[in-house]
C-alpha positions as a Python dict, from the first residue, in 0.01 Angstrom:
ca = {
    (1, 'M'): (0, 0, 0),
    (2, 'T'): (185, -332, 36),
    (3, 'T'): (-29, -480, -240),
    (4, 'I'): (58, -193, -476),
    (5, 'V'): (432, -225, -403),
    (6, 'L'): (426, -602, -464),
    (7, 'A'): (228, -561, -785),
    (8, 'V'): (465, -291, -921),
    (9, 'L'): (772, -499, -828),
    (10, 'A'): (622, -805, -996),
    (11, 'L'): (552, -608, -1313),
    (12, 'V'): (912, -478, -1325),
    (13, 'V'): (1063, -825, -1269),
    (14, 'G'): (824, -980, -1520),
    (15, 'A'): (910, -716, -1779),
    (16, 'L'): (1283, -785, -1738),
    (17, 'G'): (1228, -1158, -1781),
    (18, 'A'): (1013, -1102, -2087),
    (19, 'F'): (1280, -873, -2234),
    (20, 'F'): (1561, -1129, -2199),
    (21, 'A'): (1350, -1412, -2336),
    (22, 'Y'): (1206, -1207, -2622),
    (23, 'R'): (1546, -1071, -2723),
    (24, 'Q'): (1685, -1423, -2756),
    (25, 'L'): (1383, -1587, -2915),
    (26, 'F'): (1300, -1296, -3143),
    (27, 'P'): (1617, -1106, -3242),
    (28, 'G'): (1600, -761, -3395),
    (29, 'A'): (1512, -700, -3756),
    (30, 'R'): (1877, -759, -3858),
    (31, 'T'): (2140, -928, -3643),
    (32, 'L'): (2484, -1073, -3716),
    (33, 'D'): (2583, -1328, -3455),
    (34, 'I'): (2961, -1391, -3469),
    (35, 'T'): (3123, -1674, -3274),
    (36, 'V'): (3503, -1701, -3259),
    (37, 'L'): (3619, -2048, -3157),
    (38, 'S'): (3941, -2091, -2962),
    (39, 'A'): (4270, -2098, -3154),
    (40, 'R'): (4419, -2446, -3202),
    (41, 'P'): (4788, -2506, -3276),
    (42, 'L'): (4848, -2636, -3627),
    (43, 'L'): (5176, -2812, -3542),
    (44, 'D'): (5278, -3031, -3253),
    (45, 'P'): (5379, -2791, -2972),
    (46, 'D'): (5661, -3031, -2872),
    (47, 'M'): (5820, -3010, -3216),
    (48, 'P'): (6166, -2841, -3210),
    (49, 'D'): (6171, -2484, -3343),
    (50, 'G'): (6291, -2448, -3699),
    (51, 'Q'): (6207, -2800, -3807),
    (52, 'F'): (5926, -2666, -4027),
    (53, 'E'): (5894, -2338, -4210),
    (54, 'L'): (5533, -2261, -4296),
    (55, 'L'): (5493, -2069, -4620),
    (56, 'V'): (5187, -1869, -4716),
    (57, 'D'): (5183, -1730, -5070),
    (58, 'G'): (5557, -1797, -5087),
    (59, 'S'): (5644, -1607, -4769),
    (60, 'A'): (5749, -1755, -4439),
    (61, 'I'): (5522, -1673, -4145),
    (62, 'T'): (5504, -1741, -3775),
    (63, 'P'): (5675, -2055, -3643),
    (64, 'E'): (5364, -2112, -3427),
    (65, 'P'): (5074, -2132, -3671),
    (66, 'H'): (4722, -2176, -3533),
    (67, 'L'): (4377, -2237, -3673),
    (68, 'V'): (4082, -2021, -3569),
    (69, 'S'): (3725, -2092, -3675),
    (70, 'V'): (3467, -1815, -3708),
    (71, 'V'): (3092, -1865, -3751),
    (72, 'V'): (2883, -1574, -3879),
    (73, 'T'): (2506, -1626, -3857),
    (74, 'A'): (2241, -1388, -3986),
    (75, 'K'): (1952, -1373, -3742),
    (76, 'G'): (1645, -1157, -3720),
    (77, 'R'): (1351, -1101, -3950),
    (78, 'H'): (1540, -962, -4250),
    (79, 'D'): (1856, -1026, -4452),
    (80, 'V'): (2170, -820, -4401),
    (81, 'S'): (2263, -680, -4743),
    (82, 'S'): (2542, -469, -4889),
    (83, 'S'): (2328, -159, -4839),
    (84, 'N'): (2361, -202, -4463),
    (85, 'F'): (2739, -153, -4493),
    (86, 'E'): (2780, 223, -4478),
    (87, 'S'): (3012, 348, -4755),
    (88, 'A'): (3081, -20, -4837),
    (89, 'K'): (3309, -43, -4532),
    (90, 'P'): (3357, -402, -4410),
    (91, 'L'): (3307, -523, -4058),
    (92, 'R'): (3653, -566, -3910),
    (93, 'L'): (3694, -859, -3672),
    (94, 'D'): (3977, -899, -3423),
    (95, 'V'): (3981, -1271, -3339),
    (96, 'G'): (4231, -1240, -3051),
    (97, 'A'): (4524, -1362, -3266),
    (98, 'P'): (4704, -1216, -3572),
    (99, 'V'): (4528, -1338, -3887),
    (100, 'H'): (4748, -1444, -4181),
    (101, 'K'): (4514, -1603, -4430),
    (102, 'V'): (4155, -1715, -4494),
    (103, 'L'): (4190, -2088, -4555),
    (104, 'S'): (3829, -2175, -4632),
    (105, 'A'): (3475, -2043, -4615),
    (106, 'I'): (3145, -2223, -4672),
    (107, 'A'): (2784, -2121, -4624),
    (108, 'S'): (2506, -2336, -4479),
    (109, 'P'): (2259, -2350, -4634),
    (110, 'P'): (2431, -2238, -4955),
    (111, 'R'): (2252, -1938, -5104),
    (112, 'G'): (2415, -1725, -5372),
    (113, 'S'): (2765, -1586, -5344),
    (114, 'L'): (2965, -1564, -5024),
    (115, 'P'): (3017, -1216, -4878),
    (116, 'S'): (3361, -1067, -4915),
    (117, 'L'): (3625, -1202, -4674),
    (118, 'A'): (3976, -1054, -4659),
    (119, 'V'): (4271, -1003, -4423),
    (120, 'T'): (4378, -649, -4341),
    (121, 'D'): (4632, -555, -4075),
    (122, 'E'): (4614, -907, -3933),
    (123, 'E'): (4238, -879, -3881),
    (124, 'L'): (3947, -1030, -4072),
    (125, 'D'): (3735, -805, -4292),
    (126, 'V'): (3379, -934, -4333),
    (127, 'G'): (3158, -793, -4608),
    (128, 'P'): (3011, -610, -4778),
    (129, 'G'): (2779, -875, -4913),
    (130, 'L'): (2450, -1055, -4860),
    (131, 'F'): (2389, -1248, -4540),
    (132, 'T'): (2054, -1419, -4582),
    (133, 'R'): (1833, -1473, -4283),
    (134, 'G'): (1906, -1803, -4108),
    (135, 'Q'): (2229, -1862, -4300),
    (136, 'S'): (2563, -1939, -4129),
    (137, 'I'): (2907, -1884, -4283),
    (138, 'Y'): (3188, -2100, -4148),
    (139, 'V'): (3534, -1947, -4192),
    (140, 'Q'): (3868, -2114, -4116),
    (141, 'L'): (4163, -1882, -4054),
    (142, 'L'): (4536, -1935, -4035),
    (143, 'T'): (4666, -1724, -3747),
    (144, 'G'): (4957, -1679, -3517),
    (145, 'P'): (4942, -1774, -3149),
    (146, 'P'): (4666, -1612, -2939),
    (147, 'I'): (4749, -1269, -2803),
    (148, 'L'): (4771, -1267, -2424),
    (149, 'G'): (4455, -1102, -2294),
    (150, 'G'): (4317, -1070, -2646),
    (151, 'V'): (3935, -1072, -2661),
    (152, 'P'): (3751, -1109, -2992),
    (153, 'H'): (3563, -796, -3087),
    (154, 'A'): (3429, -620, -3396),
    (155, 'R'): (3441, -267, -3532),
    (156, 'H'): (3187, -168, -3794),
    (157, 'D'): (2966, 101, -3943),
    (158, 'L'): (2669, -120, -4022),
    (159, 'V'): (2333, 55, -4036),
    (160, 'D'): (2026, -96, -3863),
    (161, 'V'): (2221, -412, -3779),
    (162, 'R'): (2298, -544, -3433),
    (163, 'V'): (2635, -725, -3410),
    (164, 'E'): (2704, -972, -3130),
    (165, 'V'): (3050, -1131, -3088),
    (166, 'T'): (3088, -1442, -2870),
    (167, 'N'): (3416, -1602, -2765),
    (168, 'G'): (3338, -1975, -2768),
    (169, 'G'): (3574, -2256, -2669),
    (170, 'D'): (3381, -2501, -2889),
    (171, 'P'): (3070, -2501, -3105),
    (172, 'K'): (2852, -2587, -2804),
    (173, 'A'): (2946, -2251, -2655),
    (174, 'R'): (2732, -2084, -2918),
    (175, 'R'): (2424, -2209, -2739),
    (176, 'T'): (2525, -2058, -2405),
    (177, 'P'): (2379, -1707, -2460),
    (178, 'A'): (2044, -1853, -2564),
    (179, 'I'): (2031, -2088, -2266),
    (180, 'R'): (2134, -1811, -2030),
    (181, 'S'): (1877, -1566, -2163),
    (182, 'L'): (1598, -1823, -2156),
    (183, 'A'): (1693, -1928, -1803),
    (184, 'I'): (1691, -1565, -1686),
    (185, 'G'): (1354, -1517, -1852),
    (186, 'A'): (1211, -1828, -1686),
    (187, 'I'): (1347, -1743, -1339),
    (188, 'T'): (1231, -1382, -1348),
    (189, 'G'): (894, -1498, -1477),
    (190, 'L'): (860, -1735, -1181),
    (191, 'V'): (961, -1460, -940),
    (192, 'A'): (710, -1223, -1095),
    (193, 'G'): (440, -1488, -1075),
    (194, 'G'): (521, -1549, -708),
    (195, 'L'): (505, -1178, -630),
    (196, 'L'): (175, -1139, -810),
    (197, 'T'): (35, -1440, -624),
    (198, 'A'): (151, -1293, -293),
    (199, 'A'): (-9, -961, -384),
    (200, 'A'): (-335, -1133, -478),
    (201, 'L'): (-344, -1333, -153),
    (202, 'Y'): (-264, -1025, 51),
    (203, 'D'): (-537, -832, -127),
    (204, 'L'): (-785, -1118, -77),
    (205, 'A'): (-707, -1134, 294),
    (206, 'D'): (-744, -758, 316),
    (207, 'R'): (-1080, -761, 138),
    (208, 'L'): (-1215, -1057, 339),
    (209, 'P'): (-1151, -980, 707),
    (210, 'G'): (-1311, -1311, 800),
    (211, 'L'): (-1047, -1506, 612),
    (212, 'S'): (-807, -1651, 865),
    (213, 'F'): (-579, -1944, 919),
    (214, 'E'): (-640, -1939, 1295),
    (215, 'P'): (-880, -2187, 1459),
    (216, 'S'): (-1240, -2072, 1442),
    (217, 'A'): (-1580, -2214, 1537),
    (218, 'S'): (-1942, -2122, 1466),
    (219, 'V'): (-2285, -2237, 1576),
    (220, 'S'): (-2617, -2268, 1394),
    (221, 'P'): (-2888, -2168, 1437),
    (222, 'K'): (-2783, -1845, 1603),
    (223, 'L'): (-3106, -1812, 1798),
    (224, 'P'): (-3203, -2159, 1929),
    (225, 'I'): (-3447, -2241, 2205),
    (226, 'A'): (-3355, -2418, 2524),
    (227, 'G'): (-3338, -2795, 2493),
    (228, 'S'): (-3298, -2785, 2112),
    (229, 'E'): (-3011, -2916, 1903),
    (230, 'V'): (-2743, -2689, 1757),
    (231, 'R'): (-2456, -2768, 1521),
    (232, 'V'): (-2103, -2654, 1601),
    (233, 'V'): (-1854, -2635, 1313),
    (234, 'G'): (-1481, -2577, 1357),
    (235, 'T'): (-1196, -2520, 1109),
    (236, 'N'): (-816, -2485, 1124),
    (237, 'F'): (-781, -2692, 1441),
    (238, 'E'): (-493, -2930, 1509),
    (239, 'V'): (-556, -3267, 1345),
    (240, 'G'): (-657, -3527, 1605),
    (241, 'A'): (-730, -3273, 1880),
    (242, 'I'): (-1011, -3363, 2126),
    (243, 'I'): (-1302, -3115, 2120),
    (244, 'S'): (-1539, -3058, 2411),
    (245, 'V'): (-1817, -2798, 2410),
    (246, 'S'): (-1970, -2631, 2716),
    (247, 'I'): (-2225, -2352, 2753),
    (248, 'D'): (-2218, -2043, 2970),
    (249, 'S'): (-2542, -1850, 3026),
    (250, 'S'): (-2508, -1495, 3151),
    (251, 'V'): (-2828, -1524, 3349),
    (252, 'L'): (-2727, -1843, 3529),
    (253, 'D'): (-2479, -1892, 3809),
    (254, 'E'): (-2359, -2227, 3677),
    (255, 'D'): (-2196, -2361, 3362),
    (256, 'F'): (-2311, -2670, 3176),
    (257, 'D'): (-1990, -2849, 3085),
    (258, 'D'): (-1940, -3096, 2806),
    (259, 'I'): (-2276, -3082, 2636),
    (260, 'C'): (-2104, -3254, 2340),
    (261, 'G'): (-1765, -3352, 2207),
    (262, 'T'): (-1576, -3493, 1909),
    (263, 'Q'): (-1230, -3527, 1751),
    (264, 'V'): (-1076, -3307, 1480),
    (265, 'G'): (-1052, -3480, 1141),
    (266, 'D'): (-765, -3511, 894),
    (267, 'E'): (-836, -3171, 738),
    (268, 'G'): (-831, -2983, 1068),
    (269, 'A'): (-1211, -2951, 1081),
    (270, 'F'): (-1499, -3095, 1282),
    (271, 'I'): (-1878, -3092, 1291),
    (272, 'V'): (-2067, -3191, 1603),
    (273, 'D'): (-2437, -3171, 1700),
    (274, 'C'): (-2498, -3059, 2056),
    (275, 'R'): (-2822, -3050, 2260),
    (276, 'L'): (-2870, -2743, 2472),
    (277, 'P'): (-2973, -2803, 2831),
    (278, 'P'): (-3346, -2754, 2894),
    (279, 'G'): (-3454, -2468, 3115),
    (280, 'L'): (-3211, -2212, 2977),
    (281, 'P'): (-3374, -1870, 3007),
    (282, 'P'): (-3394, -1644, 2700),
    (283, 'G'): (-3101, -1408, 2660),
    (284, 'P'): (-2732, -1394, 2574),
    (285, 'A'): (-2527, -1710, 2604),
    (286, 'E'): (-2185, -1837, 2504),
    (287, 'L'): (-2044, -2165, 2385),
    (288, 'E'): (-1693, -2256, 2488),
    (289, 'V'): (-1509, -2486, 2246),
    (290, 'W'): (-1217, -2653, 2422),
    (291, 'S'): (-945, -2813, 2210),
    (292, 'T'): (-704, -3050, 2382),
    (293, 'E'): (-391, -3069, 2164),
    (294, 'L'): (-42, -3215, 2189),
    (295, 'N'): (103, -2884, 2304),
    (296, 'G'): (-174, -2784, 2542),
    (297, 'T'): (-530, -2663, 2541),
    (298, 'S'): (-691, -2380, 2347),
    (299, 'I'): (-1038, -2232, 2367),
    (300, 'E'): (-1270, -2058, 2121),
    (301, 'Y'): (-1579, -1862, 2229),
    (302, 'I'): (-1905, -1849, 2030),
    (303, 'A'): (-2156, -1587, 2129),
    (304, 'F'): (-2523, -1649, 2058),
    (305, 'A'): (-2861, -1606, 2227),
    (306, 'I'): (-3137, -1830, 2364),
    (307, 'A'): (-3472, -1755, 2202),
    (308, 'Q'): (-3806, -1729, 2378),
    (309, 'D'): (-3983, -2066, 2367),
}
């Protein structure tokens, strides 16, 4: 049951990571990514009021003019065309400050005509028009001071187009969503991989009852004759521990101590050849493997049998 739970959890986490990464690396069929860069004052803020009167189209405007840059990038597998603007309604962008005028607009790379750009009710109207895949349009706006608490956002009736608006302090901020999504994808992928690995190890341990990280020892052959040589193999012992092997015969009243000994190697394992005492009668017997370690002594028992000579 634990294996199933871990596997299901790993699949869910992995799917979430894949979703974030895929969404960033492979946007939808049509996506408009809009980044609004922070408003910058056009005049020296320490300049006394009334020293300059900024005119736009012959009319005086705000005494605190600002510049706001907007970057519109067409992502996805297909262009965004005029047909995606339902009823030819533009996308209306609130940049977080009252817009007075479009100062400039350029496309990179330049392809055909620029989409329509206009100011309506102190907001920027974008489109209708053609936004070719992979093209960015850089727009410079003359605005008033930023509105306290104003957050850039868009209203639109575009069909089959995903619109994402990012408030960026500088052009580098445009890379933040991609980095964040890829990082989330990578982290969740690692978590999913760890969970799957844990599930696999748990399942392997469950399927192989003999698999253990505890000290263990074995003897071969399993049915030796008295006076013959046997090989004792140990694994998962403390490195450097002193090993001594004794034998206990159920048909004898005495033990034969220290028939062989060795020291555990760097990998926690040892192999030692031991000679059984002569005269052991056939029947059940037991090897005792004593391990003298830094923190004390441990013992492992190996059951076997003495064969008829």
